[in-house]
FILOSE-832403 format. One record per residue (C-alpha): x, y, z; residue in one letter; chain. Coordinates in steps of 0.5 Angstrom, whole numbers, plus 2048, in hexadecimal, padded with zeros to 3 digits. Example, Ala and Ser with C-alpha at 12.3 -4.5 7.8 and 13.67 -1.06 7.14 Angstrom:
2
x: 819&y: 7F7&z: 810&code: A&unit: A
x: 81B&y: 7FE&z: 80E&code: S&unit: A
// end
This chain:
228
x: 8E5&y: 8A9&z: 925&code: X&unit: A
x: 8E9&y: 8AF&z: 925&code: X&unit: A
x: 8E9&y: 8B3&z: 92C&code: X&unit: A
x: 8E4&y: 8B8&z: 92C&code: X&unit: A
x: 8E1&y: 8BD&z: 932&code: X&unit: A
x: 8DA&y: 8BF&z: 933&code: X&unit: A
x: 8DA&y: 8C3&z: 939&code: X&unit: A
x: 8D6&y: 8C9&z: 93A&code: X&unit: A
x: 8D9&y: 8CF&z: 93E&code: X&unit: A
x: 8D7&y: 8D6&z: 93F&code: X&unit: A
x: 8DC&y: 8D6&z: 938&code: X&unit: A
x: 8D8&y: 8D1&z: 934&code: X&unit: A
x: 8D4&y: 8D7&z: 930&code: X&unit: A
x: 8D1&y: 8D2&z: 92C&code: X&unit: A
x: 8CF&y: 8CC&z: 931&code: X&unit: A
x: 8C8&y: 8CF&z: 931&code: X&unit: A
x: 8C6&y: 8D0&z: 92A&code: X&unit: A
x: 8C1&y: 8CB&z: 926&code: X&unit: A
x: 8C3&y: 8C6&z: 921&code: X&unit: A
x: 8BF&y: 8C4&z: 91B&code: X&unit: A
x: 8BD&y: 8BE&z: 918&code: X&unit: A
x: 8BB&y: 8BB&z: 912&code: X&unit: A
x: 8BB&y: 8B5&z: 90E&code: X&unit: A
x: 8BA&y: 8AE&z: 911&code: X&unit: A
x: 8BA&y: 8AE&z: 918&code: X&unit: A
x: 8C1&y: 8AD&z: 91C&code: X&unit: A
x: 8BE&y: 8A6&z: 91F&code: X&unit: A
x: 8BD&y: 8A4&z: 918&code: X&unit: A
x: 8C2&y: 8A7&z: 914&code: X&unit: A
x: 8C8&y: 8A3&z: 911&code: X&unit: A
x: 8CC&y: 8AA&z: 910&code: X&unit: A
x: 8CC&y: 8B1&z: 911&code: X&unit: A
x: 8CE&y: 8B7&z: 90F&code: X&unit: A
x: 8D0&y: 8BD&z: 913&code: X&unit: A
x: 8CF&y: 8C4&z: 910&code: X&unit: A
x: 8D3&y: 8CA&z: 913&code: X&unit: A
x: 8D0&y: 8D1&z: 911&code: X&unit: A
x: 8D4&y: 8D7&z: 90F&code: X&unit: A
x: 8D5&y: 8DE&z: 913&code: X&unit: A
x: 8CF&y: 8E2&z: 913&code: X&unit: A
x: 8CB&y: 8DC&z: 911&code: X&unit: A
x: 8C6&y: 8D7&z: 914&code: X&unit: A
x: 8C5&y: 8CF&z: 915&code: X&unit: A
x: 8BF&y: 8D0&z: 911&code: X&unit: A
x: 8C3&y: 8D2&z: 90C&code: X&unit: A
x: 8C8&y: 8CD&z: 90B&code: X&unit: A
x: 8C3&y: 8C8&z: 90C&code: X&unit: A
x: 8C0&y: 8CB&z: 905&code: X&unit: A
x: 8C6&y: 8C6&z: 902&code: X&unit: A
x: 8C3&y: 8C0&z: 904&code: X&unit: A
x: 8BE&y: 8C0&z: 8FE&code: X&unit: A
x: 8C4&y: 8C1&z: 8FA&code: X&unit: A
x: 8C8&y: 8BC&z: 8FC&code: X&unit: A
x: 8C3&y: 8B6&z: 8FD&code: X&unit: A
x: 8C5&y: 8B0&z: 8F9&code: X&unit: A
x: 8C0&y: 8AF&z: 8F4&code: X&unit: A
x: 8BE&y: 8A7&z: 8F6&code: X&unit: A
x: 8B8&y: 8A9&z: 8FA&code: X&unit: A
x: 8BA&y: 8A2&z: 8FE&code: X&unit: A
x: 8C1&y: 8A4&z: 8FF&code: X&unit: A
x: 8BF&y: 8AB&z: 901&code: X&unit: A
x: 8BA&y: 8A9&z: 907&code: X&unit: A
x: 8C0&y: 8A6&z: 90B&code: X&unit: A
x: 8C4&y: 8AD&z: 90B&code: X&unit: A
x: 8C3&y: 8B2&z: 911&code: X&unit: A
x: 8C5&y: 8B9&z: 911&code: X&unit: A
x: 8C6&y: 8BE&z: 917&code: X&unit: A
x: 8C8&y: 8C5&z: 917&code: X&unit: A
x: 8CA&y: 8C8&z: 91D&code: X&unit: A
x: 8C9&y: 8D0&z: 91E&code: X&unit: A
x: 8CF&y: 8D5&z: 920&code: X&unit: A
x: 8CD&y: 8DA&z: 926&code: X&unit: A
x: 8CC&y: 8E1&z: 923&code: X&unit: A
x: 8CD&y: 8DD&z: 91C&code: X&unit: A
x: 8D4&y: 8DD&z: 91C&code: X&unit: A
x: 8D9&y: 8D8&z: 91F&code: X&unit: A
x: 8DF&y: 8DC&z: 920&code: X&unit: A
x: 8E0&y: 8E3&z: 920&code: X&unit: A
x: 8E6&y: 8E5&z: 91C&code: X&unit: A
x: 8E8&y: 8E2&z: 915&code: X&unit: A
x: 8EB&y: 8DB&z: 914&code: X&unit: A
x: 8F2&y: 8DE&z: 913&code: X&unit: A
x: 8F2&y: 8E2&z: 919&code: X&unit: A
x: 8F7&y: 8E0&z: 91F&code: X&unit: A
x: 8F3&y: 8DA&z: 923&code: X&unit: A
x: 8F3&y: 8DE&z: 929&code: X&unit: A
x: 8EF&y: 8E3&z: 926&code: X&unit: A
x: 8E9&y: 8DD&z: 924&code: X&unit: A
x: 8E9&y: 8DA&z: 92C&code: X&unit: A
x: 8E5&y: 8D8&z: 930&code: X&unit: A
x: 8E0&y: 8D8&z: 92A&code: X&unit: A
x: 8E4&y: 8D3&z: 925&code: X&unit: A
x: 8E4&y: 8CE&z: 92B&code: X&unit: A
x: 8DD&y: 8CF&z: 92C&code: X&unit: A
x: 8DB&y: 8CE&z: 925&code: X&unit: A
x: 8E0&y: 8C8&z: 925&code: X&unit: A
x: 8DC&y: 8C5&z: 92B&code: X&unit: A
x: 8D5&y: 8C6&z: 927&code: X&unit: A
x: 8D8&y: 8C2&z: 921&code: X&unit: A
x: 8DA&y: 8BD&z: 926&code: X&unit: A
x: 8D3&y: 8BD&z: 929&code: X&unit: A
x: 8D0&y: 8BB&z: 922&code: X&unit: A
x: 8D5&y: 8B5&z: 922&code: X&unit: A
x: 8D4&y: 8B2&z: 929&code: X&unit: A
x: 8CC&y: 8B3&z: 928&code: X&unit: A
x: 8CD&y: 8AF&z: 921&code: X&unit: A
x: 8D1&y: 8A9&z: 925&code: X&unit: A
x: 8CD&y: 8A9&z: 92B&code: X&unit: A
x: 8C8&y: 8A6&z: 925&code: X&unit: A
x: 8CD&y: 8A2&z: 922&code: X&unit: A
x: 8CF&y: 8A6&z: 91C&code: X&unit: A
x: 8D7&y: 8A5&z: 91C&code: X&unit: A
x: 8DB&y: 8AB&z: 919&code: X&unit: A
x: 8DD&y: 8A7&z: 913&code: X&unit: A
x: 8D6&y: 8A8&z: 911&code: X&unit: A
x: 8D5&y: 8AF&z: 913&code: X&unit: A
x: 8D7&y: 8B5&z: 90D&code: X&unit: A
x: 8D9&y: 8BC&z: 910&code: X&unit: A
x: 8D7&y: 8C2&z: 90B&code: X&unit: A
x: 8D8&y: 8C9&z: 90C&code: X&unit: A
x: 8D8&y: 8CF&z: 908&code: X&unit: A
x: 8DC&y: 8D6&z: 909&code: X&unit: A
x: 8DD&y: 8D6&z: 911&code: X&unit: A
x: 8D9&y: 8D0&z: 911&code: X&unit: A
x: 8DE&y: 8CD&z: 90C&code: X&unit: A
x: 8E4&y: 8CF&z: 911&code: X&unit: A
x: 8E1&y: 8CC&z: 916&code: X&unit: A
x: 8E0&y: 8C5&z: 913&code: X&unit: A
x: 8E7&y: 8C5&z: 911&code: X&unit: A
x: 8EA&y: 8C7&z: 918&code: X&unit: A
x: 8E6&y: 8C2&z: 91B&code: X&unit: A
x: 8E8&y: 8BC&z: 917&code: X&unit: A
x: 8F0&y: 8BE&z: 917&code: X&unit: A
x: 8F0&y: 8BF&z: 91F&code: X&unit: A
x: 8EC&y: 8B8&z: 920&code: X&unit: A
x: 8EE&y: 8B5&z: 91A&code: X&unit: A
x: 8EA&y: 8AE&z: 919&code: X&unit: A
x: 8E7&y: 8AA&z: 913&code: X&unit: A
x: 8E1&y: 8AE&z: 912&code: X&unit: A
x: 8DC&y: 8AD&z: 90C&code: X&unit: A
x: 8DE&y: 8B3&z: 909&code: X&unit: A
x: 8E0&y: 8BA&z: 90A&code: X&unit: A
x: 8DE&y: 8C0&z: 905&code: X&unit: A
x: 8E1&y: 8C7&z: 906&code: X&unit: A
x: 8DD&y: 8CC&z: 901&code: X&unit: A
x: 8E0&y: 8D2&z: 901&code: X&unit: A
x: 8E5&y: 8D1&z: 907&code: X&unit: A
x: 8EC&y: 8CF&z: 90A&code: X&unit: A
x: 8EF&y: 8CD&z: 910&code: X&unit: A
x: 8EE&y: 8D2&z: 916&code: X&unit: A
x: 8F6&y: 8D4&z: 917&code: X&unit: A
x: 8FA&y: 8DA&z: 91A&code: X&unit: A
x: 8FB&y: 8DF&z: 915&code: X&unit: A
x: 902&y: 8E0&z: 918&code: X&unit: A
x: 904&y: 8D9&z: 919&code: X&unit: A
x: 902&y: 8D3&z: 915&code: X&unit: A
x: 900&y: 8CC&z: 91A&code: X&unit: A
x: 901&y: 8C5&z: 919&code: X&unit: A
x: 8FC&y: 8C0&z: 91A&code: X&unit: A
x: 8FD&y: 8B8&z: 91D&code: X&unit: A
x: 8FA&y: 8B2&z: 91B&code: X&unit: A
x: 8F6&y: 8AF&z: 915&code: X&unit: A
x: 8F0&y: 8B0&z: 911&code: X&unit: A
x: 8F1&y: 8A9&z: 90F&code: X&unit: A
x: 8EE&y: 8A9&z: 908&code: X&unit: A
x: 8E8&y: 8AE&z: 909&code: X&unit: A
x: 8E6&y: 8B1&z: 903&code: X&unit: A
x: 8E6&y: 8B8&z: 903&code: X&unit: A
x: 8E4&y: 8BE&z: 8FE&code: X&unit: A
x: 8E7&y: 8C4&z: 8FE&code: X&unit: A
x: 8E3&y: 8C9&z: 8FA&code: X&unit: A
x: 8E2&y: 8D1&z: 8F8&code: X&unit: A
x: 8E3&y: 8D6&z: 8F3&code: X&unit: A
x: 8E9&y: 8DA&z: 8F1&code: X&unit: A
x: 8E6&y: 8E0&z: 8F1&code: X&unit: A
x: 8E4&y: 8DF&z: 8F9&code: X&unit: A
x: 8E6&y: 8E6&z: 8FD&code: X&unit: A
x: 8E5&y: 8E2&z: 903&code: X&unit: A
x: 8E9&y: 8DC&z: 903&code: X&unit: A
x: 8F1&y: 8DD&z: 900&code: X&unit: A
x: 8F2&y: 8D7&z: 8FB&code: X&unit: A
x: 8F9&y: 8D6&z: 8FE&code: X&unit: A
x: 8F5&y: 8D4&z: 905&code: X&unit: A
x: 8F2&y: 8CF&z: 901&code: X&unit: A
x: 8F8&y: 8CD&z: 8FE&code: X&unit: A
x: 8FB&y: 8CC&z: 904&code: X&unit: A
x: 8F5&y: 8C8&z: 908&code: X&unit: A
x: 8F5&y: 8C3&z: 902&code: X&unit: A
x: 8FC&y: 8C2&z: 903&code: X&unit: A
x: 8FB&y: 8C1&z: 90B&code: X&unit: A
x: 8F5&y: 8BD&z: 90A&code: X&unit: A
x: 8F8&y: 8B8&z: 905&code: X&unit: A
x: 8FE&y: 8B8&z: 909&code: X&unit: A
x: 8FA&y: 8B5&z: 90F&code: X&unit: A
x: 8F7&y: 8AF&z: 90A&code: X&unit: A
x: 8F1&y: 8B3&z: 907&code: X&unit: A
x: 8EF&y: 8B1&z: 900&code: X&unit: A
x: 8EE&y: 8B8&z: 8FE&code: X&unit: A
x: 8EA&y: 8BB&z: 8F8&code: X&unit: A
x: 8EB&y: 8C2&z: 8F6&code: X&unit: A
x: 8E6&y: 8C6&z: 8F2&code: X&unit: A
x: 8E8&y: 8CD&z: 8F0&code: X&unit: A
x: 8E3&y: 8D1&z: 8EB&code: X&unit: A
x: 8E5&y: 8D7&z: 8E7&code: X&unit: A
x: 8E2&y: 8DD&z: 8E8&code: X&unit: A
x: 8DE&y: 8DA&z: 8EE&code: X&unit: A
x: 8DD&y: 8DE&z: 8F4&code: X&unit: A
x: 8DB&y: 8DD&z: 8FC&code: X&unit: A
x: 8D5&y: 8D8&z: 8FA&code: X&unit: A
x: 8D4&y: 8D1&z: 8F8&code: X&unit: A
x: 8D2&y: 8CE&z: 8F1&code: X&unit: A
x: 8CE&y: 8C8&z: 8EE&code: X&unit: A
x: 8D5&y: 8C4&z: 8ED&code: X&unit: A
x: 8D7&y: 8C4&z: 8F4&code: X&unit: A
x: 8D0&y: 8C1&z: 8F6&code: X&unit: A
x: 8D1&y: 8BC&z: 8F1&code: X&unit: A
x: 8D7&y: 8BA&z: 8F4&code: X&unit: A
x: 8D4&y: 8BA&z: 8FB&code: X&unit: A
x: 8CE&y: 8B6&z: 8F9&code: X&unit: A
x: 8D3&y: 8B1&z: 8F6&code: X&unit: A
x: 8D7&y: 8B0&z: 8FC&code: X&unit: A
x: 8D1&y: 8AF&z: 901&code: X&unit: A
x: 8CE&y: 8AA&z: 8FB&code: X&unit: A
x: 8D5&y: 8A6&z: 8FC&code: X&unit: A
x: 8D5&y: 8A6&z: 903&code: X&unit: A
x: 8CE&y: 8A3&z: 904&code: X&unit: A
x: 8CF&y: 89E&z: 8FF&code: X&unit: A
x: 8D5&y: 89C&z: 902&code: X&unit: A
// end
């Protein structure tokens, strides 16, 4: 298991926030999808994707659990993902702790990391990708919808470790005013270099949103995981 910290301190802003659950009970689940919402949104909002990515086979779907942690003030960190890292601390570290706690809760009931898919949209996508890069392991999957790695705006970073063949979806529109395409390109190169099997989907004319094709790819990822 990758090293994680779940310490709660005065600066762990997200520590007392709720986590929504849906689908199979964690103690009965054979796989888990963690959903991370975007800036200004909520765990309830991102949980709305659960029905759109649910495997079509009811017997398979019954083995899947969903969790969505809530960010304090509906925001994981205050500045844009391209800002120098120091400007997003200590909120970013707290956000990473919140994600870590969901993995630890799954581990407690016997769901290993390679049976967990980590998905985020927008700010949540940036957080999901950053978590995977900082704590590389063989995940069941990683999905970044309209997001990229959280890197210094003035000094790109490097990452160590291997994602060991983790299937990873990077998807977004080329008309997205929030996520520069070159940042997604760099994320693709870095994550591929760390051993992820990256599927890149770029949608002409699409802005900062999600679409049905992305949901189809995520559903297929979850189905393969549950049938493996």
